[in-house]
C-alpha positions as CSV (number, residue, x, y, z in Angstrom):
1,M,-1.9,-14.7,9.1
2,N,-2.8,-16.5,5.6
3,D,-1.9,-15.0,2.5
4,E,-5.5,-14.1,2.5
5,D,-5.2,-11.9,5.4
6,I,-2.3,-10.3,4.0
7,R,-3.9,-9.3,0.8
8,E,-6.6,-8.3,2.9
9,A,-4.6,-5.9,5.0
10,I,-2.6,-4.4,2.0
11,R,-6.0,-3.8,0.5
12,L,-6.9,-1.5,3.4
13,I,-3.9,0.3,3.7
14,N,-4.1,1.2,0.0
15,E,-7.9,2.6,0.8
16,V,-5.9,4.6,3.7
17,F,-3.1,5.6,1.2
18,A,-5.8,6.6,-1.5
19,M,-7.7,9.3,0.9
20,L,-4.7,10.5,1.8
21,D,-4.1,11.6,-1.9
22,I,-6.9,13.0,-1.8
23,L,-6.2,15.0,0.9
24,A,-2.9,16.0,0.3
25,A,-4.3,17.4,-3.2
26,R,-6.3,20.1,-1.5
27,R,-4.4,23.4,-1.7
28,T,-5.0,23.9,2.2
29,A,-2.9,20.9,2.7
30,T,0.1,21.7,5.2
31,D,3.8,21.5,4.1
32,E,3.9,19.0,7.0
33,F,0.8,16.6,5.6
34,Q,2.2,17.1,2.3
35,H,6.2,15.3,3.0
36,A,3.8,12.5,5.1
37,A,1.7,12.3,1.8
38,R,5.2,11.4,-0.5
39,R,6.3,9.2,2.2
40,F,3.1,7.0,2.6
41,S,3.1,6.7,-1.5
42,E,6.4,5.5,-1.1
43,I,5.7,2.9,1.3
44,R,2.4,2.1,-0.7
45,A,5.2,1.5,-3.9
46,Q,7.0,-0.8,-1.7
47,L,4.2,-3.0,-0.4
48,A,3.1,-3.2,-4.2
49,V,6.8,-4.5,-4.6
50,L,6.2,-7.2,-1.9
51,S,2.7,-8.0,-2.9
52,A,3.9,-8.9,-6.1
53,R,7.0,-10.7,-5.0
54,G,4.4,-12.9,-2.7
55,S,1.9,-13.4,-5.3
56,A,4.7,-14.3,-7.2
57,N,6.0,-17.2,-4.6
58,T,2.6,-18.4,-4.0
59,R,1.9,-19.2,-7.9
60,S,5.3,-21.0,-8.2
61,T,4.9,-22.6,-5.2
62,P,3.1,-25.8,-5.7
63,A,0.2,-27.2,-4.0
64,I,0.5,-30.1,-1.3
């Protein structure tokens, strides 16, 4: 996987998380679903950190 593929995968994952956030906000959501949505939010935060690290590494790596 190249950097562009990884960025696209992260974008798609974030899109799914955004949809889960919307669903979790509904008052009819079950406790289990709300727990899963919270966990997904934690994972999204971890992905953001990894993505930022990857971007920083890419910027600091000289082109060959």
